N, C-alpha and C positions, 0 to 999 in steps of 0.2 A: 581701132581708129579713134583719134582724139576729136572730141566735138568742141570746137572753139566757142560755140554759142553757149554750151553748158558752163564752160569756164567763166564766161562773162556774166551769165545769169547768177551763178553762185557768188561771184564777187559782188554784184549789185545787191543781192539779197543780204549781204553782210552789212548793208547800210554804210558804205564807205564815205569818208569825208571828201571834200573837193580835192584836198591834197593827196589823198590816197588814190583818187581817180587819175589825177595827173601822173602819179608814179606807177600806174598800172602797166605791167608788162606781161606778155604771154609766158606761159610756163616753158621751161626748157624743152619738154617733150613736144609742145605745140610748135615752138620755133624750129625744132629739128624736122618735124613733119612738113612744115611750110617750106623749108629749104629744099626738101626732097621734091615736093610738088612743083616748086618754081623751077628747079633744075629739069624735071621731066617736061615741064611746059616749054622751056627753052629748047629742049632736044626733041620736041614733038613725040614723046614716048608715053604720054599719059593715056590711060584707059578712060572710058567715059565716066566711070564712077570717080576716078581721081580728079578728072576735070571738074566734076560737080563739087567735089570736096574743096578744090582750090577756089572755086567761085564762092563757096560758103565762107571760107577764110577771108576772102577779099571783102565780102559784105560785112562781116564782123569787124574787120579792120576799119572800114569806112565808118561804121557806127561808133566804134571806140574813139576814133579821131574826132568826130563831132562831139562826143561826150566830153572829151578832154578840152576842147575849145570852150564849151559851156562852163566846165569846172574852172578853167583859167579866168574866164570873165567873172565868175563868182568870187574868186580869190582876189582879183584886182578891183572889185567893187563896181564893175560896169553894170 
C-alpha cells in the first residue's frame, strides 16, 4: 500500500520552494492507486480498509490543495 501522507512528508522535509510546492504531483504509483480506489468507490466494491485508504488520500489531497494556495500567494506577493 502506498502511503500518500509519507510522500507529502518526504517532500516537505526536502524544504521545497514555493514553486516546487505549486508543481507538486503525486507519484505515478499513488495516482494509479487512487484511480483504483475511486473506481471501486463508484462501483461500491471497496472493502472497509480500502475505503479508509481512500479517505486518507482525500485528506492529503485537501491539505496539498491548501498548501498550494498558500504557495501561490507567496509567489504572487500577497
